[in-house]
VEXMARVO-377345 format. One record per residue: z, y, x of N, C-alpha, C in turn. Coordinates in steps of 0.001 Angstrom, whole numbers, plus 500000, padded with zeros to 6 digits. Example, Ala and Ser with C-alpha at 12.3 -4.5 7.8 and 13.67 -1.06 7.14 Angstrom:
507800494310513190507800495500512300507800496700513200507080497750512850507140498940513670507870500030512900
//
This chain:
518692480267518017517463481011518049517657482416517703516958483342518454517125484802517995516378485094516832516658486151516064516094486613514904514637486902515068514227487412516267512797487646516609512080486466516517512742485405517306512058484015517580511822483475515966512737483660515010512607483110513792511440483897512988511157484945513336510081485889512711508909485621513432508813485278514564507497485107515311507534483863515949507627482665515142507769481234515663506491480887516551506746479845517207505440479238517916504780478360516767503757478758516377503090478450515230502113477232515213502674475932515061501911474902515145502050474000513978501008473775513171500938472879512014500972471453512441501663470685511723501657469090512099500276468550512137499918467988513256498608467380513420497481468155512702497327469482513222496058470201512823494817469577513535493567469762512993492424469454513886492107470373515061491992469800516149491553470536517284492583471810517685493793471396517661494922472587517647494928473103519036495288474359519177495413475116520445496882475751520380497361476064521693498628476678521799498562478136520972499680478336520309499850479507519519499868480817520318500066480818521520500053481862522498498741482613522622497676481888522325496310482315522431495959483343521423496561484419521228496446485358520098495502486565520317494322486165520004493097487106520368492328487482519037492756487190517949492125487564516711490894486710516484490671485606517032489481484851516952490125483332516219489495483006515128489648481868514575488698481502513462488402480131513309487606479802512101488317478751511341488307478914510113489051478037509072488140477389508106488182476100508125487373475368507003488304474699506051488193474933504833489068474397503706488262473689502636489012472766501959488370472075500778487848473202499562488534474223499586488259475314498648488578476645499285487548477596499247487869478913499792487640479947498656488681480728498357488641481653497443488198482969498113486924483388497971486524484728498683486994485971497940487126485874496727487627486817495914487972486315494467488838486953493690489175486393492421487954486016491546487824484753491161486638484276490526485543483717491227485435483874492685484424483452493523485056482352494520484500481234494484484848480142495169483675479331495860484047478915497049483132478173497939483843476678498085483257475640497703483723474271498046483315474025499491484428473459500082484247473088501544483740474309502324484436475399502154483984476593502781484533476837504120483815477950504917484284478216506292484146479749506411485324480158507102485425481662507290485741481789508700484922482684509376484905482917510801485588484329511122486572484433512029487179485728512266486954485981513750486501487162514251486589487468515582486919488827515661487991489012516702488526490447517030489111490919515820489863490108514935490549490416513744489845490746512544488387490749512609487687490980511549486835489861511018486539489646509825485715488444509384484179488804509566483657487823510350482254488093510799481326487088509970481757486085509511480938485126508710481726484319507704481035484111506473481635483341505231480658482401504908480836481117504758479771480224504246480335478902503913479347477884503838479816476637503467480174475619504686480224474359504564480637473419505719479628473451506817478386473867506762477478473959507736477340475367508460478241476177508197478154477536508896478636477190510350477755477938511110477875477732512597479112478505513088480035477873513914481071478522514556480899478878515908481205479973516454480995480334517797481656479375518736481095479094519998481673478033520840483009478414521234483263479749521374484629480062521894485682480466520880485512479994519588486388480139518577486754478757518124488200478567518036488749477358517509488476477184516182488133476084515704487838475616514318489158474892513858489807475435512602490934474538511970490487474020510784490719472881510402490167472365509108491309471888508220491155471910506984492229471666505975491373471287504800490813470070504854490075469459503712490685469406502329492044469270502351492743469290501096493252470811500738493135471762501656493679472968501471493029474016500649493670474971500297492901476138499488493186477459500353492076478127500762492120479271501638491819480452500767492549481540500919492273482843500232492977483912501075492697485119500859493062486266501562494496486567501643495220486023500918496833486298500839497057487144499600498354487199499318498875488143498321499088489508498845499039490444498070499075491961498578500221492649497664501080493327498247502172494070497489501810495529497642501132495946496532500528497409496506501435498590496742502609498396496176503611499492496302504997499024496400505823499312497426507067499065497437507885499931498374509164500098498330510001500793499081510902499910499815510623498633499668511602497600500385511071497604501925511880497124502961511546497162504395511701498405504944512354499571504132512877500682504705514381500710504800514984501633505657516444501633505774517039502262504708516123502939503789516667503608502351515446503938501723515319503832500423514089504022499705514007505602499647514792506449499587514671507814499297515691508677500157515259509737500759516383510746501358516891511647500275517894512279500694518623513287499689517798514353499360517120514702500315516100516051500056514981515715498957515029516418497958514079516077496965512603516404497223512403517379498061510910517845498476510983517558499963510257516348500360510207516018501724508724515563502066507656516426501879506359515949502346506221515623503793507171515963504645507153515717506103507543514379506514508077513629505651508616512208506086507433511425506030507600510232506845506646509208507023507452507881507073507042506893506331507698505653506381507703504856507742506729505376508556506631504792509908507865505055510709508571506020510339509762506379511061511048505651510537510858504811509284511953504141508748511806502721508499510576502277508840510330500751508512511128499870509546511767499052509013512452497893510052511632496705510307510862496471511405510103495268511407510751494066511372512181493916511646512790492663511647513452492627510268513403493351509349514033493207507991513552491796507447514640491216506908514396489912506262513289490011505132513186491040504586512129491504503570510832491034504004510260491383505305509002490983505713508907489524506077510019489027506513510019487407506767509664486846505427510397487158504344510298486522503124508977486687502526508446487904502773506907488134502115506007487266502876506192487196504142505250486441504998505262484795504615506371484303504390506678483052503902506096482836502592506130483775501761505420483639500435503925483896500304503347484022501531501886484185501600501365485648501414502269486628501659501716488027501556501197488455502827500019489007502819499485489396504089499333490984504327499593491762503217499529493164503296500443493880502393501198494816502830502167495518501865502019496976502067502048497674500880501964499079500858503429499520500794503943500347501812505288500596501909505248502146501895505983502645500769506119504165500427507369504576499911507884505690500117509096506014499634509218505890498019510599505582497553510768505350496201510441506480495374510811506305494088510475507320493076511598508333492874512724508118493431513896509050493177513736510228494068512692511016493872512300512109494607511445513127493796511037514171494396510047515027493852508747514997494774508784515152495939507777514638496927508468513884497966508033512598498073508907511697498916508510511506500290507153511893500512506596511507502017505449510486501853504965510249503158503865509310503255504125507937503558503200507042502980503421505625503109502409505154503971502527503837504136501714503017505196501448501629504651500148501141505035499905499682504636500263498948505840500985497837505760501410497127506944501414495688506670501207494851507686501252493321507490502936493055507753503278491827507206504595491511507306504901490823508592504280491266509700504543490508510948504339491528512013504969491373513232504834492385514295506197492756514789506415493062515995507660493368516626507962494928516616506775495542516283506775497162516173506171497516515006506185498830514611505596499276513228504084499455513782503805499750514987502424499842515498501641498503515323502292497556515659501774496102515485501545495664514029502488496225513184502226495728511805501329496558511051501038497770511494500255498879510638498752498263510559498393498438509296496959498154508916496262499463508380497035500243508063496329501686507674497561502775507441497436503915508198498493504837507984497998505785506887496944505735506277496342506653505166496622506213503864497865505575503539498187504982502321498295506305501320498887507353501761498922508464500870500500508987500708500700509805499790501895510565499588502532510369498250503797510176498160504467509952496964504933511334496323504477511364494962505062512658494047505482511967492841506543512315492447507187511859491382507311512929490051506659512588488941506820513288487695507938513046486939508223511756486809509463511207486098510666511777486906511713512102486092512831512678486948513680511788487783514138512414488902515066511831489694516391511520488833517172510546489493518413510002488871519243511328488589519672511433487328520613512543486969519856513963486614518628514002486834517920515102486384517059515063485199516804516158484580515997515997483252514414516349483713513618516004482840512202516004483268511925517605483484512493518360482789512363519886483012512573520292484428513732519776484827514178520084486118513217519626487128512886518306486929511785517670487814510550518614488057510029518923486930508783519635486996508962521133487472510196521605487220510421522939487761510581522977489227511095521935489753511379521793491381509963521712491916509017520832491177507730520676491810506845522065491912507133522876490740506332523999490523506889525078491762508423525015491947509171525828492788508607525531494245508251524278494542507901523967495989506352524462496231505593524525495080504133525042495204504379526585495465505335527236494725505429528620494675505870529052496128506865528424496506507425528743497917506325528628499078505331527623498750504256527435499768503408528466499700502872528764498471501943530014498297502478531315498860503813531432498619504322532718499158504375532778500679504778531571501180504746531290502753503366531661503320502308531030502754500881531061503104500421532672503012500905533366502133500356534763502010501062535635503188502275535380503503502892536094504614502592535724505855502195534362505996501487534099507265500116534658507469499205534661506440497976535069506474498021536677506906498971537445506238499092538758506721499546538945508055500463538198508554500891538126510019499783537789510798498907536845510491497836536618511437496744537763511413496609538500510353495640539714510261496180540703511001497591540915511074498234542099512048498004541483513413498147540437513679497999539929515199496687540097515610495657539808514710494231540033515158493965541506515339494479542352514529494349543751514611494995544399515863496150543860516306496826544220517404496040543991518600495402542539518678494742542193519723493343543020519906492803543393518755491553544176518908491857545464519433493072546121519071493487547611519545493810547326521161494337546278521482494603546145522919493433546165523808492404545343523287491003545181523982490398546553524002490370547235522940489932548672522927490555549559523951491687549369524255492542550093525247492407549663526629491566548721526850491199548180528202491957547073528657492785546568527847493705545283528161492824543992528015493163543025528805492629541659528718493024541029527431491913540260526726492347539508525609493421538329526103494414538032525443495155536915525719494538535545525816494659534742526875494098533432526988494689532535525886493829531728525262494312530776524266494714529552525181495978529196525014496579528074525729496040526660525005495957525708525810495559524346525393496632523758524522496178523122523410497366522482522573497765521183523164499093520909523024499533519602523514499771518636522445499323519021521023499354518024520064497894517727519472497930517075518398496559516733517800496347517516516642497060518612516362496886519583515279495559520507515430494925520834514406493725521734514606494237523052514487493574523865515428494005525184515755493010526130515072491858525567514475490851526398513815491199526890512556490873528113512175491290528755510913490479527939509694490719528375508556490089527584507399490853526410506859492029526101507267492829524969506938493077524829505428493509526017504845493830526038503373492555526113502570492450525014501761491215524911500812491577525137499572492802525454499021493143525344497584493613526699497323493631527151496061494248528297495519493293529475495588493691530541495226493127531913495201492929532414496676491952533389496834491870533877498109492871534917498239493412535168499622494258536294499835494090536687501268494675537774501597494279538313503057494756537346504004493900537003504956494314536195506056494236534732505868493733534365504689493684532947504238492843532295505223491566532704505567490631532088506402491099531938507798492268532694508240492659532539509598493688531379509817494265530811508751495394529926508793494713528712509180495410528043510355495070526696510942496158525659510561495774524580510668496856523401510539498026523664511443497788524057512731498894524301513667499755525449513346499216526302512568500275527447512085501300527202511250501231526018510467502241525573509480503336524859510094504406525029509478505527523935509766505328522670509183506219521717509424505963520420508801505905520226507352507080520988506779507065520807505183505673521601504638505417522768505021504245523253504577503002522511504848502977521962505886501622521239506269501416520081505430502658519319505099502567518180504199502151518531502921502716519541502222502421520037500826500991520573500869500512521233501985499212521831502014498127520608501980498483519484502723497651518552502837497350517784501402498424517773500647498380517267499219497553518166498565497763519483498389496960520381497524495533520637498081495203520341499372493881520402499870493127518948499423493768518108498967493147516973498517492837516016499563493679516299500730493260515364501959494082514066502016495255513987500958496054512769500924495797512099499585495871510694499604495994509987498170497224510378497693497391510517496408498649510811495671499148509515494883500382509117495140500998508075494369501916508643493415501403508946492174502075509793491164502868508875490387504361509065490412505181508243489733505388508729488291504905508037487399505011508379485959505541507145485079506721507052485164507470505760484582506979505525483210507123506607482353506790506137480954505604506959480429505266506882479165503961507415478569504112508977478603505283509529478324505364511051478471505130511483479833505650510846480927505421511152482226503815511164482666503260510213482195501765510146482255501025511272481806501443511641480640500700512800480081500935514070481014502230514361481352502485515365482319501775515221483629501773514032484047501025513877485348499512513925485427498898513460484457497366513769484231497133515249484219498138516058483459497635517368483341497975518014484727498941517623485474499280518161486759498198518094487727497672516910487829496481516515488842495211517063488473495006517225487221493774517976486677493788519367487043494967520037486737495132521399487061494908521810488440495224520756489400495043520979490799493836520406491371492994519709490375491713519161491105492001518080491819493074517285491561493354516227492306493306514767491702492685514754490510492558513397489912491921512411490716490942512606491387490074511712492137490880511056493352492097511701493634492799511214494830494076510493494400494273510406493059495393509923492447495583508336492008496614507844492333497132506395491891498309506548491053498219506147489825499478506337488917500438505046489141501705505380489306502692504421489584503492504541488265503527503422487472504115503349486174505054502220486061505863502253484983506664501130484709506165500533483301506673499494482659506057498793481554505951499529480352506982500660480297506933501500479031505798502496478861505004502484480209503713503438480077502641502721479452502890501448478980501809500817478385501157501654477181502051502456476562501725503243475362500582504352475800500479504528477064499469505481477558498290504833478165498276503576477897496968502650478748495732503217478386495449503622477210494083504309477014493862505517477745495072506366477690494905507667478411494691507473479922495365506410480525495044506318481812493648505588482226493062504702481212491789504215481461490879505356481338490973506395480515489913507536480511489854508183481806491070508034482613491015508766483807490043508078484933489915506661484692489229505989485786490092505687486912491236506112487071492060505875488187492964504589488115493127504010489325493908502728489330495372503079489031496210501933488626497458501860488342498271500822489015499510501339489521500383500301490252501464500086489158501848498972488540502843498715487803503922498109488590505202498881488355506399498525489165507417497756488210508330497112488813509552496553487867509061495292487146509725495330485983509352494199485027508106494396484294507491493408483844506356493244483263506397493441481662507491493189481128507742493338479618508378494724479344507994495283478301508704496442477812509253496131476492510749496248476461511431495824475318512155496947474719511839496971473351512454498036472467513170497381471275514254498099470692514809497709469587514361498517468358513792497814467316513373498581466211514669499171465497514524500555465177515764501260464721516029500822463312515218500268462508515454499908461276515806498392461135514853497565461625515399496199461556516334495688462658516482496527463719517281496086464927516710494893465590515425494449465338514847493364466107514399493695467409514405492796468393513776493238469569512274492947469655511600494121470164510152494102470194509660493925471730509039493019472171508647492783473458507101493016473549506616493929474460505179494063474814504923493676476239504058492905476416503643492455477844502683493451478264503253494266479265502404495415479674501168495308480247501084494356481357499717493967482057498749493675481100498949492856479934497931492429479047497478493818478255498201494872477946497811496006477403496884496795478371497291496969479678496387497606480581495147496798480952495206495683481034494032494860481285493003495025480190493393495008478971492593495030477688492090496477477656492695497586478330492191498804478254491152499114479345490999498138480290490086498285481325490666499003482601491996499007482814492589499698483871492639498839485011492250499300486300492444498586487532493867498415487888494511497370487862495950497269487755496388496296488992497604496838489689498332495925490454499792495714489848500310494564490177501710494329489690502426493880490957503646494250490900504532493912492095505669492963491805506140492408492851507282491390492777508597492184492254509334491584491420510553492107490794511741491548491398512352492375492274513473491830493074514659491535492345515537490695492848516912490352492206516809488983491472515691488388491110515552487034490456514713486094491410515132484953491305514390483897492027512987483728491697512516483827490384511133483625490145510210484861490192510651486012489686509834487061489767509779487884491092510455487436492025510492488140493334509178487537494072508446486603493481507145486122494050505971486637493257505108487153494112503863487610493515503134486521492613503011485309493175502469484334492367502968484110491011504289484129490970504959483827489761504633485028488780504648486141489099504211487303488363502785487307487756501974486721488685500559486642488133500363485324487285501146484403487501501146483243486641501684483564485208502676484434485187503125484957483962502221485725483186501195486503483924500244487134483283499329486209482542498895485200483314498025484223482583498739483476481351500060483317481433500613482569480219500616483546479220500623484791479399500731485904478275499270486253477883498156485517478392496803486043477756496048486703478688496326487044480058495588487670480854494593486634481539493410486935481721492377486127482291492879485853483807492591484471484239493262484096485457492637484829486635491408485133486566490723485836487707491389487302487802491514487836486637492113489299486618493519489189487106494308488174486744495667488198487202495757487968488706494975487211489270494888486978490784494458488328491537493669489080490847493223490247491467494349491346491385495338491192490312496336492221490344497256491803491498497304490789492171498180490458493331497439490311494556496224490482494603495420490390495738494421491611495946493119491357495517492089492398495757492252493716495241492802493916494111492990495228493451493776496263494441494618495727495370495375496712496248494429497410497030493368496715497458492446497435498331491867498718497687491687498605496458491284499898495665492126500874495664493382500607495439494529501584495463494740502102496846494569501540497847494840501934499164493621502519499979492503502645499243491304503211499737490639502029500887490978500729500561490556499791501521489768498810500910488889499069499823488261498130499107487326497593499806487243496087499689486324495292500562486852494923501840487988495604502333488528495375503593489849494531503505490389494449502419491757493730502306491728492943500913492383491929500854492467491191499719491248490216499362490334490175500371489054489422500001488710488796501355487964487806501270487277487033502412485836487206502446485593488440503233484130488898503100483836489488504473482514489530504899482129490039506292482673491519506359483326491863507243483915493178507670485196493241507332485832492306506484487167492556506040487985492290507085489346492672506930490345492195507988490606490779507684490888489987508911490877488608508934492315488214508537492737488554507347493970488073506790493741486764505871494311485804506147494059484461505439495434483606505204495366482889504168496533481988503894496011480608503545496391479533503904496194478203503618497287477725502641496863477343501403497831476848500499497724475372500275498721474574499696498415473211499432497764473192497930497596474255497197497085473994496039496616475456495464496452475640494219496107476809493574496995478068493775496589479216494177497514480304494509498343480563493381498106480440492162498911480816490895499735479534490577499717478434491243500513477328490896501926477316491458503038477213490608504239477404491459504693476057492309503730475203492259503948474013492992503289474038494392502378475035494632501767475239495745502621475627496792502344475391498076503220475579499195502210476487500155502799477437500827502218478087501864502171477404503164501148476980503729501105476056504906500954476889506067500044477937506148499916478700507456499221480046506954499635481079507839499070482426507355498461482976508673497492483527508616496847484313509667496819485898509252497156486710510180496913488141509870495895488589511011494961489359510703493884489839511518493456488653512545493315487464511989492878486335512773493792485783513620495090486274513666496246485689514528497216484848513712497568483768514068498596483032513424499818483754513291500379483868512030501650484705511854502675483846511387502472482745510680503272481893510072502907480371509900503759479394510130503657478070509948504811477339509436504515476871508199505569476216507428506252475114508269505559474477509029506213473281509969507191473782510893507075475147511288508014475626512174508943476752511642508873476745510326509889477843509657511253477156509533512059477685510719513347477089510896514268477344509650514317478613509078515124478918508004514712478105506786513464477884506403513177477044505225513480475604505656513457475085506722513708473661507113515288473517506814516022474527507207517545474320506964517768474378505416517083475272504689517332475218503300516927473949502659515858473336503156515387472085502424515998470890503116516853470925504034517274469808504639518069468805503727517655467579503748518215466671502818517329466444501609516530467465501207515837467387500073514226467054500423513547466577499530512194466094499664511291467187500187510649467036501355509858467937501847508306467527501716
//
């Protein structure tokens, strides 16, 4: 069987109610389950969810009317929820970062590999949406995208192209923090210098055209654009005024300058990598100086828990990456001190997402990470939100992803039990109302479990 066939199998659950061929992929489906988790802490017993054209159109109880042309799937012993969400990752790319430190012109859409085993594994684990963005080993890394872990092309996978741009305050590998911040300031300085020279050149061109018209020459005809860039002036919204600023259009800029200008204009969401508490302090100062705090998502590691109150004061969401524990050695006693970072952030009132930790069997599953949060004292609903609905807030898709509600994308997962139970199995996954995974036809999983109890 080909790899593509394994990724996109003919999806038929053993003995489903009123089954239909998986080829009918039209984004229309109704699912009724013994328990429906519409959002963390919100449960409907014997609930029903109806999806049409990829969007949820109705959520209710067992008596909810299902349109005559929509197939009803029933799982009386199953648990239905919107699926796990990976808010921030650089997995699924051919490489996390390019060698160029300042690369606002990059876009992960050019680097995502739809047939990567990473996406297959995420789908098998019940993940329905993933925020793929360049890694933190950069200064300005490029644009991310929110994708589903299924589809033969990036276009088929795409859920949103407006995830935002990666900027790193924490230093690149081998760099000092001073070098990192100096490189960021240098990129801004070069842009401002380029914009001033461009503004003066546009003024000179305008004056030359005015002189030509006075001399009786015809004004040059403006050619139709062959791209989707705006040719109207006034593109630059940030910084001090300078001659010709109002004449600069989006089309006048090259790709690197346009990408950085989008950031400083406040047009892009910023994923600001601030691994530890010191980086958080510098990062908050930088976005406040540029008036960009309202567009910022802070990307931190466990050590940044020391700045939890500072992050809470900003009111901005936080993506916690890597391990959940921060470990320090007391310099006097030499004893190991472990701090569970998600609990600190949750207690501070921070909207938080946690990610899977690659390289180990348990932590590479979002359910495992959330269950660990519960064990360490985080409320269960809050822990589930960290791996499901909270990602929508970080992506600017609140109410559209990670929940089962009218108007939301029709992403759904049927589980054999509670989402945070390590004994629960992912039975079936729908993405935008279309079947994307069926455990019964997971050839790779069947081979792994061959001879074991299934």
